[in-house]
N, C-alpha and C positions, 0 to 999 in steps of 0.2 A: 139459327146459326149455332146456338149453343148445343143443340141436339146433334148437329153434324160433327162438332168438335168432340162430343162424348163418344159418338160412334167411331171416329177415327182413333180416339184414345183406346177404346176397347179393342179395335183391330190391331193396334200396336201391341197391346198386352197379349193378344192371342199369338201373334208372330214371335214375340219374345219367349212365350211359354213353349212354343214349338221348337224354337232354337235351343232352349235349355234341355228339353227332352231329347232332342237329337244329339246333343253333346253327351248326355248320360248314356244313351244307346251306343254311341261311338266308343266310349271308354269301356263299356262292358264287352263289346265285340273285340276291342283290342286286347282286353284281358283274356278272353277265350282263345283268341288267335295265339297269344304268347304262351298260354298254358299248353295248347296243342303242339306248338313247335318244340317246347321243352320235352314233352312226352315223346315226340317223334325222335328227337336227338338221343334221349335216354334209351329208347327201344333200339335205335340203330347201334348204339354203343354196346348194348347187351348182345345183340345179334352178332356184331363184329367179334366180341370177346368169345362167344360160343364157337364161331366158325374159324377164326384166326387169332388165337390168344396172343401170339407174339406181335402181330400187327396192331392189335388193340393196345398192348403194352407200350409199343413205340409211339402210337398216337397219343396216349395219355401222358407219356413223358414229354413229348414235344409241346403239348398244350400246357403242362405244368411249367416247363421252362419259359415259355412265352409269358405266362401269367406272372411268374417270378420276376422276369426282366421288366415287364410293364410296371409292376408295383415298385420295383427298385428305382426306375428312372422317371416315374411320373412325379409331378410336383404335388406336394402335400398341401391340403387346405389348412390355413391358419385361422384359428378362432380368435376373434377380437374380444 
């Protein structure tokens, strides 16, 4: 009976290890996906600036005003 409990404990440890490895792999894939999206957005911005400079300027100004509005109206974190 004790051997069966030891096997079940080892099996539990194996599944826990697989779960931890899967979480690490998920976080690395999420980081790679985020980096790829950032590079795509930057490349799109550069291509837009080369093709239509005024449209790129208007887009940048709209994004800046949106960011400024969000930072002015968002609640600030208070440190205790």
